[in-house]
N, C-alpha and C positions, 0 to 999 in steps of 0.2 A: 748585250749577250745574244748570241744566235738562238733561234728557236728550234729545238730538236724534235723530229718525229711528227711534225704537223704539216707537212707539205700539202697533202690533199685538202686538209681543212683550210689552209691559207689560200689555196687556189679557189675554193668555193666562196670564201669570204671576199676575195678580190673580185670575183664575178658579181657579188652583191654590190660592191662599191662601184664597179664599172657600169652596172646596169640597174640602178634603183628603179623600181617600177616594173621590172620583168617578173618579180615575185614579191610577196609581202615581206619576207625576211627570214631570218634564221634564229632558231632557239638552240643555244649551245647547252647541252646537258652533261653533267658529270659530277663526280664526287668532289669534295673540297680539296683544293690544291692541285687538281688535275690539269690546270692550265687555261681555264675559261677566261680569266681576267687578262692573262698574257695575250691570248688571241684577240681579245677585245681591244687591248692597247695597240697592238700592231694594226688592226683594222681601222681604228679611229685615226691613227697616224697616216695611214694610206689614204683614208677618206679626206682628211684635211689637206694632204698634199695634192689630191686630185681636184680640190676646189669645192668639196661638199661642205655643207654646214652641218656640224655635229652638235646634237642636243643630247644631254645625258641626265640620267637619274639612276638611283640605286636603292634597293630595299635595305632597310636597317631594322634589325629585330626590335630594337627599342622604340621604333617609330611605327610599328605595324598596326597600332590602334589609332593612329592619327589620320583621319580621313583626308584623302587627297594630298598627303604630304609629299609623296613621290611625284605626283603630277605637278605640284607647285614647283618643285625643283626642276622638272623638265621644261616647263613652259615659261619660267621666269624670264629667260632671255628674250621672249617674244611679247613681253607685257605691253610694249608700246603699240603693238598691233591689235590689241584687244578691241580698241574702239571701232575697228572696221568690221567687226562681227555683226551679223543680224541681231536684233535686240534680244530675242529670246535666248539665243546662244550666249550673248554677252552676259545676260543676267544669270544664266545657269553657271557659266564658268566663273564669274567673279564671286558668286555666292559660294561655290565649291571651294575656291581658293581663299575664302575669308576676306575678300576685297570689297564686299558690300555689306550693308546693314541688314540684309534679308535674313530671316530666321527659318525660311522654308527649306525643306530638303530638296536640293536640285535633282532633276532627273538625270540619272547616270548616262542615259542615251543622248540627252541634249548636251551634257558636258562632253561626251565623246564626239558628238558632231561638231561642237565648237573647237575641240582639239584637232579634229580632222581638217576643218576649214583653215585653222591657223597654219597647220603644217603644209597643207596643199598650197595656200597662198604664199607661204615663205619659200616653197620650192619653185615658185614661178621664176625667180631670178637664178637660183642655183639649187641643185638637188640637196635633199636633207637625209642624214643618217640619224635615226633615233636609237640611242643606246640605253638599255635598261638592264642593269646587273642585279643579280640576286633577287629575281622577281618573286621567289618563294617568300621573301620577307617584305615585299611591297605591301603597303596597306591595300585592303581589298578594293577600295574605291578606285585607286589609281590603276591597279591591275585590270579591273574591269574596263576602264576607259582605254587602256592600251590594247586590250583584246578587241574592243570595238573598232579602234583605229586599224589594227592589224588586218581585220577582215575586209577592209575597204581601201587599201592602198595598192592593190595589185596593178592598177593602171596609173599610179602616181609616181613622180620622180622622188619618192620617199621610200626608204627601207628601214626596217626595224631589226636591230640586233639585240637579243636578250640572252641572259644566262640564268640557269636554274640548277639546283642540286638534284641529284638522283632521288627518286621516290618521294618527291614533295609535290604538293598540289599548287596550281596557279591557274587562273582563267586563261592565261596565255598558252597553256598546253592545248587548248581546244580552239585556238584562234587561226588555224590554218598555216602556221609557220612551219618551215622546213626544219625538222629536228636534226641537229648535228650531235651525235653521241660521241663524247670523248672517252676513250679507254686508256689503259696504261700505255706508257711508252714501250716500244719494242726494246728488247735487251740491248741491241747495239746502240740505240739512241740514249738509253738510260746510262750506259757506260760512258758515252761521249759527254753527256751532261755532267756526270759526276767528275770526269776528268777536268772539265772546265771549272767546276765549283771547288773541288778539293784535289788538285793534281798530286799532292804528296801523301794522300791518305794511306795508312798501313793496309796491307792486303787483307788481314783478318777483319778489320773494321770495314773495309770496302765491301767484302762479301756480306757482312751483316747489314750495312746500309742498303745494298741492292736487294737483299731479301726482305727487309722490313718495309722498304718503300713501295714495293709492288708496282714499280714503274710510275709512281706519282711524282711529278716534277717538284712540287713544293717539298715533299719529304726528302727527295734527293738533294735539295738545296739546303734544308734546315738540319736534317739529322746528323750530318757529319760534324757539326759544331756541338751537338748535344751528346758528347761521348759518355757522360756519366749515366745517361739514360740508356746507353746501348751496351752495357756490360753483358757478359754471357749469362749472368744470373738474373738479369732484368726480366720481369714477367712479360709475357706476350700480350700486348694490348691492341685493340683495333687501331688502325692507322690514324683516324681522326683524333682519338684520345692521345696517341703518342705525339702527334704534332702539337696538340694543346699543351701537353706536358712540357714539350720543348719550349714553347712560347712562355708558359707560366714560370718555368725555371729561369728564363732570361729576365722576366719581370721581377721575380723575387730577389734578384741581385741588385736591383735599383734602390736608391735611397727611399726612406719611408715616405716623405712628402710626395715624391714622384709616383710611388705606388698608389697613394691616395688619389692623386690627380688622375692617374690612368683609370682607376676604378670608377671615379665620377664620370669620366669621358665615356667609358664602356657602358655605363648605365643610362647616360643621357639620351633623350630622344631627339637631340639636335647635335650639331657639330660646332657650335659657337665657342670659340676660345674664351671669350669673356664669361659666358655662362659657366664653363668648366672651372675657370680660375676663381670666380665668385663663390661657387658651391664648395670648391676645395678649401677656400679661406674659411667658410662657415664650418666645414667639417673639422678643420685643424684649429679653429679658434684664433686664427691670425691671417692677415692678408698675404697672398702669394702673387708672384709675378710669373710671366711666361717662362722664366728661366727654370722653373720647377719641372718643365716638360723636356728640357734639353737632354737629360740622360736617356729618356725614352726614345728620342729621335736618334741619338747615337747608337742605341741598341737595336735600331731598325724595327721598332715596334709601331711607331706612328710617324706621320708626316704632318708638318704645320704649313698651311697655306695662308692666304689672305684672310685672316680672322677665323680660320677653321682648323679643326683637328681631324685627321683622317687616319684610320687604322690601316696598317700595311696589308692586312688580310682579315676577313671576317673571323677566322679562327683565333686571331690575336685577341679580339674583343671577347669572344666566348671563353677563351682560356683565362683571361683576367677575371671575368665574372665567376667562373667555376672555382678558381683558386681562392677567392675571398670567402671569409666566414659569413654566415647568415647575418650576424650582427653588423659586420662591416657593410654589407650590402644595404641593410635597413638604414643605417646611419647616413650612407651616401644618398639614398633616395630622399631622406628627410632634408638633407642639405639642398638637394636639387629642388624639392618642393618649396622651400623657403626662397630660393633664388627666383623661381618661376611664379611667384605670387601674382604678378600682373597678368599672367596668362593662365586663367583657371582651367581651361580644357587640357592643357599639358600638366599643370600642377597636380590635378586630382589623381592622375595615374601614379605619380611619385608618392603622393600621400598614401595611396592604397598600397603601393609596394613597400612603403616604410611602416606599415601597420601590421602588427601581429595580433591575431585573435579578432573577435568581432568588434566592429566600430560602426554604429549606426550613422554617426555624423558623416563619416567618409562614404558610407554606402549611399546616403542621401545625396551627397555631392556627386557621386557617380551617376545616380539617376538623373540629376539635373544635367550632367554632361551628355547623357544619352538623349535627353530632350533637345539639346542644342546641336547634336551631331548632324553634320551635313551629309551623312551617309549611314544607311541602316547597319552596315557592317560594324561601324564604330559604336553605334548605339547598342548592338547586341553584345559586343565585348564589354561595354561599360556595365550593362545590366548583369551580365554573368559575373563580373568581378564584384559588383554590388551584392549579389546573392551570396558570394563567399564571405562577405563581411557582415552579413545580416545577423541580427541578434536573436531572432526567433525562427523556427522552422517554417512558420506560416509566411513570414516576410521573404524568406529565402525561396520558397516554392513560388510565391507570387512573382518574384523578379525573374526566376528561371523561366516561368511560363510566358511572361511578357516578352522576354528575349526570344523564346521559341516562336511566338506569334510574328515577331518582326522577321525572323529567319524564314518563315513560310512566305511572307510577302516578298522577300528577297530571293527566294528560290533555292535556299541552301538546305537541301534535304538532310544531309549528314549532321549538320549543326542542329537542326530541329530534333532529330532522334536522340542526339547526345544530351541536349538540354532537357528534353522530356524524361529521358531515362534518369537523369540526375534528380529531377523533381520527384519522380516516383520512388526514389530512395527515401523520401521524407514522408511523414504522415500527412496525407492530403485531405482536405475537406471534400465533400461531395461535389461542390462546384468546381474545385480545382481539378478533380479527377475527370469531370465531364469536359473541362477545358482542354486537358491533356489529350483526351480522345479526339476532340475536334481538331486540335492543332496537328496531331499526327496524320490525320487523313486529309490535311489541307492541300497536299500536292496533287491529288488525283480527284478532287471534288468528291471524295468519299468513295471512289470506285472500288477500292480494296477493303472498304469498311463492311462490317456486318450491317445489314439493313436495320437491325434493332437499334444501332447507334443513332439512326436518323431521329427516332422518337426521343432518345435521350437529348439530342441536340435541341430539339424543339422545346423540351421541358427546360433545358438550360437557358434558352432564349427568353422564355417567359419569366424565369426567376431573375435573370439579369435585368430585364425591363422593370420588373416589380421593385427591384432594389434601387431604381432611380437612374438606370443607364439604358434608356430606350434605343439609342443609336447602336450601342454595342449589342444589345439584344436583337435588334433587327439584322445586324450583320451575321450573327450566329444563325438566325432563322433563315436568312438567305442561303447560308451554307447547307442547312438541312434541306431546303427546297431544291437546291441544285443537285443534291444526291438522289432526289426522286427522279431526276431526268436520266442520270448516268446509270442508275441501277433501278430495280423494281421492288420496292419494299412491300407492296401489297396495299389493298384498299384501307385497311385499318390504320396503318401508319400515315398514309396520305391524309386521311380524315383528321388524324391527330395534329399533323403539321398545319393543316388548313384551319383547324379550330384555334390554334395558338395565334396564327396570323390574324384571325378575326378579333382577337382580344387586344391587339396593339392599338386599336383606335385609329388606324390609318384610313384616310378617306378612300373610297372605292376607286376613284380615278387616279390615285397616287401611282406614279410609274413603278415604284418599288412593290406596291401591293399587286399591281397588274402582273408584274413579272413573277411574283411568288404564286399567285392564283393560277397563272397559265401553266406553270411547270407542274404544280401539284394536282391541279384539276383541269387539264386542257379542254375537256369536253363539257364537264359539269358547269364550268364558269367561262367557257369559251365565248358564248354569245355576249356576255357582259363585257369581257375583255375586248372583243372585236369592236363593240360599240364605242368604247373609249378610244381605241386605236384609230378608228376612222376619223374621229374628231381631232385627235392630237397630231395626225399626219400632216395637217396644214400648218403646224407651228414648230417644225423641227429647226435645229440649229441654234437654239437659245441656251441649251444646257447639255453638255456632252454626256454626263452621267445619265440624265433623263432619257436621252435618245438611245443610250446603250441598253437600259432596262426595257425600253419599249421594243427595241429590236429583238431582244430575247423573248418578250411576250408574244410578238407577232410570229416569230419562228415556231414557238411551241403550239400555237393554235392553227398552224398551217396557212397563215397569210404571208407567203413567201415574197409576194410583191411588196407588201408593207415592210417586211423584215429587212429586205435589201435597202429599202428607202431609209428606214431608221438607222440601220448600221452604217450606211453611207454618210448619214448626217453626223454620227458619233465619231467616225474615224478621223476627220480633220482635227477635232479637238484633242484627241489622244495623241495624234501625230505631232501637233504643235507643242504639246506639253511634254513630249518625250516619254509618254507612258506606253512603251512598246509592249508590255505584257497585256494591258487592256486593249491596245490597238490590235494585237494578234487575235483576240477574241472577237472584236468587232469585225475585222476582216474575214474571219472564219465564218461568221454568220452571214455576212454579205456574199461571200463566194458560194457558200452552200445554197443560199436562197437563189442567187442568180443562175446557178447551174440548174436548179430545179425548174425555174420558169423558162429556161432555154437560152439565156443570154451568155453564151460561152465566151464571146469576145471580151465582155467585161469581167467575167468570172475568172478567166485564165490568169491574167497578171495579178489579180487580187489574191487568188489562191497561192500563187508562187511567192508573193511577198509574205503572206501569212505563214507559209511553211518555213521560210527563212527566219522570220522573227520568232516563230515557235521554238526553233532549235536554239536561237541565240538567247532567248529569255528563259530557257530551261522548262518548257512546257511540253513534255513528250506526248501527252494525250491530246492536246490541242493539235500537235503536229500530226498525229494519227488521224484526227478528224479531218484536217485539211487535205491530207493526201488521199483520203477517200473521195474528196471533191475532185482532185486532179485525176483520180482513176475514173470517176464517172465521166468527166470531160473527155478523157482519152477514149473511152468506150463509145461515146456518142460520135466521136470523130472517126471511129473505125480503127483506132490504133490499139488493137486487142493485146498485143504483146506488152505494151507499156501499161495498159489497164490491169492486166493480170499481175505484173510485177508490183504495182502499187497496192493492189488489194491484198496481196500476200504480206507485204510489209505492214499494212494497216491492221490486218487480221491478227498478226502476231502480237501487236501491242494491245489490241482490243480484247483478245482472249486472256492475256496476262492480267489485265486490269478489270475484266468483266464490264467493259464499256459498251453497253447495249447499242447506243446510237451509232457508234463506229461500226459495230458488227452488222447492224441493219443496213447501213449504206454500202458496206462491202457486198452484202447479198444483192442489193439493187444492181451494183456494177456487174457482178457475175451474171445476173439475168440479162443485162444489156449486151454483154459479150455473147451469151448464148443466143439471144435474138439474132445478132449479126451473123452468127455461124449456123443459123437454122436449127438450133437445138432447143425446141420449144418445151419439151418435157423437162429439160434441165432448168430452163428459165422459170417454169412454174414451181419446181421444187425449191429453187433458190429463194424465190419471193415468198413461198408459203411458210418458210422458216420464221419469217418476221411476225407471223400471226400465231405462232405456236408458243404458248406461255412457258413451256418447258425447254425452249431453245434459248441459248445465250444471245441470239440475235433478236429475240422478241423485244420490241420497243413500243410501249403503249401509245406514245404520241406519234411516232413515225410510221406505224403500221398502216395508218389510213392515208399516208402521203404517196404511196406507190400503187394505188388501185388501178390506174390506167395500165401500167405495165403488167400487173397481175391478171387483169381481165383479158388482155390480149393473149398472154401466154395460155390462160385457161381455154380460150376459144380455139387456139391453134393446136393444142394438144388433147382436145376432147375432154376437158375437165370443167366444162361450163356449169355442171350441176354443183360442183364445189363452190364456184364463184357465186352462184345464185344464193346458196345457203349463207355465204359470208355477207352478201349484201343484205340479206334478211336480218342477220345479227346486228348489222351496222345501222339499220333504220332508226332505232331509238336514239342512237348517238347523233345521227344526222338531223333528227328532229329537234335536238337540244342546242345545236350550234350551227352557224352558217359558215363554218370553216371552209375557206375557198378550196384548199387542197382536197378535202374530203368530198365536197360536193362536185367538183370538177371530175374527180375520179369516179364517183358514183354515176354521174350522167354518162360518162364514156362507157362505163361497164354495162349500164342498162342498154345502151344503144347496140353495142357489139354482141350482146347476149340475146337480143330480141329476135334474131332470125329474119323471116320475111317481112315483119312489121316494123323494121328498125327505122324507116325513113323519118317518121315524125320525131323519134327520140334523137336522131342525129341532128335534125333541124333545131330541136329544142336546145340541145347542147351547144350548138353553134350560135344560137341567139343570146346565150349568156354573155356577161361582160368578161371578155378574154383579153382586154387591153394589155394587161401586164403579164399575160401568160402565153407568149407566142408559141412555145413548144407544144402546149396543150392544143392550141388551135390547129397547128400543123398535123398533129396526130389524129385529130378528129376529121380533118379533111382527107387525110390518107385513108383512114378506116372507112369513111363514108364512100370515097371513090372506089375502094376495093369492093365494098358491098354492092354498090351500083353496078360495077362491071360483072359481078357474079349474078346479078339479077338481069343481065343482058341489057342494061340501060347504059350502053357504052358511051354515047355522046354526052350524057349527063356526067358520067364518071370522069371524063377528061377534065372538066372544069375543076373538080375538087382535087384530082391528082396533080394537075398543073399548079394549083395554089399550094398544095403540100410541098411539091418540089421547090417552088420559089421560096417558101418559108424556110425549108430545111437548108437550101443553098445559102440563104442569108444568115442563118444561125450557125452554119458550119457543121451541121449534123450529117456528116459524110455518109454514114451507113444508112440513115433514114432517107437521105436524098437519093441514094442509089435504089432503095426500095420503090420510091415514087417513080423513078425513071423506068424501072422494070415494069411496073404496073401500067404506066403510060404506053410503053412499047406494046404490051399485051392488048391495050385499048386502041392500038393503031396509030399512035402518035410518037414521033421521035423527039428527043430532047437534045438541046445543045450541050456540048461538053462543059463541065464545070471547071473554070479556072480557079486555082487557089486564091483565096482572098489575101489582100496585102497583109492582113494581120496574121495569117497562118504561116507566112514566111519568116516571122520573127519569133525569137524565144520569148517566153512570158516576161522576162526581165526587160528585154528590148522593147516589148510592146508597152510596158508601163511607161518607159521613158518617151517613146514615140508619141503615145497618146497625150501625155502632158505637154510635150513640145508642140503638138498639133493645136493645143488650146492656147498657145502663145506664151507659155511660161519660159523664162530664161533658164539657162543651164544652172545658175545659182539657185533659182527658185525650185527647179526640179530636184536638185540635190537636197535642199532642205526638206522637201516632201518625202523623198525616198531614203533619207539618211545616207547620202553619198556626197562625195565632193563634186564640185562643178566640173573639175577636170575629168573625172570618171564619166560624168554625163556626156561631156564632149566626145570622149573616146568612143562611147557606145553609139552616139549619133553618127559618127563617121563610119561605123560598121553597118549601121542601119540603112543609110542612104543607098549603097550599092545593092543591098538585098531588095529594096523597093524600086530600084531603077530611077531614083531621083538624085538631085545634086544639092539640094538645100532644104532647110527646115520649112521654108515657105511652101513647099509642095506637100507637106505632110497633111495639112488640113483637108485637102481634097481627097486624100487616100484613106484617112482614118477618121472615124467619128470621135468626138470627145467622149470622155467617160460619162458625162452627164447625158449625152444623147444615147450612148450605148445602154446605160442603165434604164433610161426611160422606155 
């Protein structure tokens, strides 16, 4: 049958088939029956004819709780190619698909990388078209994997074609696919289709069909035969319901055994003919053969393939389920549960659906299924259903809150809110209510929480630990401590959190204790924390979580050189395990710290990767944190327009959430922009906000980290007296901790404020250990050179100004480098023009790939590191070579330092 009214859509889909790799793919969106499946069939036929390999899957409502069911269907034809995967990807994928004995939950991102590798390798011989229909019903795990793949196939000979209903959610909606919105057929095309379907239809009925169908092709096809439903007195129903009525009316005319078999098939979470016939036999009390399905095939409700039953349209399935009585549905589920006894994870859902009222046995079985689930989405659904079957309110609330905790870890905000709201409809214990508060604030590290809740969390942590669950208590305590960084609860609450931490009996050198102490009391316990960090810095790489805690501790106490070291050690472990959420946090700390010490070459690609992963893993406030780093880098490089745009974006998120560290870094960047434009009064005002407890940018830990910038602004705008007073206030803090950021800033400030007697203070500052702080060394040389020139010690000034210029040239501090050149010119010495560094000619993403290639990694190894396919890496390298004026990867090592060299 010809396809009416979709010429434009067919042209776009033909382009997708003709040029897979030119774009990620297309998401066809529209109401049921609008023609999504018909377009898919025409496209797959064209793809097959063009020599593409077509891999297909589809969402089925009954399977939506079975983790990775859709992915298994998609990748099953490639199963013989699994062995060629890297070991971690192989383990993750086979675990996800139930092909290994592992009980660990596989990383969704490693599974995604495995799927991407399989598809890219398969496309080496011929291009691949991935088809995913009804993705709104795909299990969440499969949908997340497909979204991961969709974001990364833009340079692969792989295209994705997916369909989704209107107003439904799916991870694929945010995966960068081109949306093709299908609307009703135009009037002429609707008439032409109706002429083809029912050429002899009476005029009155024709008008009615055209009116009722609203240009929906399925309605135009089916409604002419449903004349009983289209009498003039028939009530006006929504189109979907009208179509379901038409299908259910067709089903009601079938023999009783066939109707029973169809209901079993509609409720089954699989499409096996044997399963359907076995369960139907149990339901009817007598064995049945495949002939029982023949009338349904003749009625164009189902199709039978090689051992499978397929519904002609999803509305057929939903119509049959809706038409059955509750008792009929319950009995069909019970029959399926009996049939699926060897498959407990599938069986339990049918047991639950076949149960009316509370049933603790089934609820417990669902909890067990949640424990075995290979994806947290499946575990959440199992716990929520278990809650519904719970025999007591306490058990129901416990299961709902456990599901909510898992939803926090998975990044599903709306699910968390719904589950917690459901739990709060029940009488909660004090501990459950505290848990609900903790869970609700889990997405923003408590940034939208009342500071009072921090104390409640600390008390909850102590109670949970006392009840015999120290690990859970420590996790809650860590959440309370984290909130002390993002917000400012005041000294009393900080002391309360610290007191609880001290009761846990954790050794002082334990990384978890160091992290908590550093956040809650960065100055009071800073010296003790720094002592442990300096010792532990020699033993990184043994445990990823330990390194991550230590990076946080170092960051909090202003040891940014150590923070970048520990974070750099933690990142590979998170990367290898596919823990992209934690990897994002490690990369954020690493990028922030590297930017502060001045290593922009290393910070730039790390920040770009962290920003991309923050968006992909649903961490909006980590994203805001990272783009403040990108803004700072842009300002230091003199790109003030980019820096301003990024600070505006970050400030919007920071103000909404009350995220003080984000807002503090925004103010730093604004000051750097003002420096570059000669607006020193503005720079001082921007930085002074960070020290004002009444300002939302006030950050107790970070306010001591930008003293160098504040001191320079104060001197240049004549506010040295204010700076002197601030230094006096900070003296007790400096006496209690050797925080590098604090002491470097104070030494600089004392020198630039000293006037005619500054020489000794500058020399003292330069004699400090500045090995890991090149930017600070450059600023000192620049300030000292400027002071010497003002003292008419011009010859001496040139040495320091020349050193500052060389440092800033090497670091890529364009604006500061220009300042050094101007000062040198005033001192009577010209400077050579600065040629852009090779790294500055590349985008951050290209720089990541180029640096790894310079280390000697293969394309496949780079892909595994960056969660890309090896073909994408190859494409980027071929774009990189002309930018750098080279012809092969062998030339990269001479142009680019490795990440290790850069970070050092």
